N, C-alpha and C positions, 0 to 999 in steps of 0.2 A: 343463812339459808332460809328461804320463805317456806314455811311448813305448808301453807295453803297451796302455794304454787306446786310443790312436789306432789301433793295429792291430786290437784287438778290435772297434772300432766301424767298421772298414773294410769294403770289398767285395772279394769274391774270385772268381776264375775259374780253374779247373784246366785249361782247354783253349781257349786263345785261337784264333780262327779266322783273323784277319788275316794277309795275306801280304806286307804292306809295313809300313814304319815308320809311315806315316800311318794305315793301317788299324788297327794295334795301338793307337796313341794314341786314335783315335776309339772303338774298342771299349772301351777302359778308361774313357774319359770317359762313355760310355754306361752302363757298369757303375755308375759313381758316380751317374748320374742315376736309373737303375733302382732303386738302393739307397736313394734319397731323400737322398743326401748333397749333391747339387747339384740345384737346381730346374731343371726342363726348359727354362725360358726363359733360364737361365744357361749352357746347354750351349755356345753359340757363343763367348761371351767366355772361358770356361774353356779350351775347345779352342784358341782363339787364343793365350792366355797360354802354354800348354804348347808349341805349335808355334813361337811366337816364341822361347821359351827354347831349343828344339831347334835353331833356325837359328843361334844364337850359337855353340853347341858341342854335339856329340852327348852325350846322357846315357847312351849305352852305355858302361859302364865297362870291366870286365874279368871274366874267369871266368864268362862267360855271363850277366851281370847288366846290366840297364838300369834307370835310375831317372829316368824322365821326370817333370818337376816344373815348377811355375810358381806365380806369385802373382797373385791377382785381388782386385778389390774387391767381388766378388759372394759371397764366402764370409767368414764371421765367424771360423771356426776351421779348423785343419788337418784335411783329410780325406784318406784314403788308400785305395788299391786295390792288391791284390797278385794277380798273374796268372802263369800258366805257359804256355809254348808249348814242349812237350817236344822237338820237332824243331828248335827254334831258328830264328832269323831274323837277317839282317844288320841291325844297328842302328847301324852305324858305331862299334863299340866300339874302345877304345884298343888292345886286343890283337888286333883283327881277328877274334876268335871270334864266332860267332853268339850272340845273347842268347836265353836260355831262361826266365829269371826276371825279371819286370817288377814294379817297385814304383812306383806313381804317387802323387804327393802334390800337393795344391793348398792353398795357405794364403793368408791375408789379406795384402794389401800393407801393412797397418798394423802387423803384428806379425812382426818378423824372427826373434826368438828361437826359437819353436817350429819354424819351418821349418828353420833351421840345425841345431837339436838333432836333429830327426827324421832329416835327411839324414846326419848324423854317426853316429847310432845304427844306422840301417839299413845303412849302408856297413860299419860295424865288424862287425855281425852276418853280413852276406853275404860277408865276407872269409874266413870260416871254411869250408874245404872240406867238412867233415862236415855243416854246416848246409845248404849248398847241395845236397848229395846227398840229405839227408832231405826238403828242400822238393820236389825233383824226384820223389821216391818217394812223396809224399803222394797218397793216393787219394780223400781227402775233404777238405772245407773244414776240418773239425774237426782232422784230422791236420795240415794246413798251418798252421792257427792255433796248434796246440800247439807245433810246431817254432819258429815265430816268437816266441812269448811265453815259452817255457820255456828257451830257449837264449840269452837276452839275456846279453851279457857285462857283467861288473861294471866 
């Protein structure tokens, strides 16, 4: 799986509106539907997959990052969305800090490799303080995408 390709083909939002974890997840799933990455009739099973994963353990990690994700049989390949909520939101993060950068991914239940690779790569990228700062400073989707795809760590 080409990590840069998955991000370039993703959906983006620079100003999430949701005020709860559930609302943020729904807004991001709706972003994937609006972007044609998930069929409208598959919204419910995708949302359920992500919420079920979230019930097992919060996907709020640390440093203001949350990576809600799930697997579903309604997608053939990994799809991704990246969104920002500059004021942050309690997402149950490991460090107790509000999450401001959200990366959602849904992948096929039939293919484990791309899912794990994407999660590893995005986690490594978002672990860099300067990358997080530049993501939060992005004023356009092109700027955001530029940060995500040009700063990939080797």
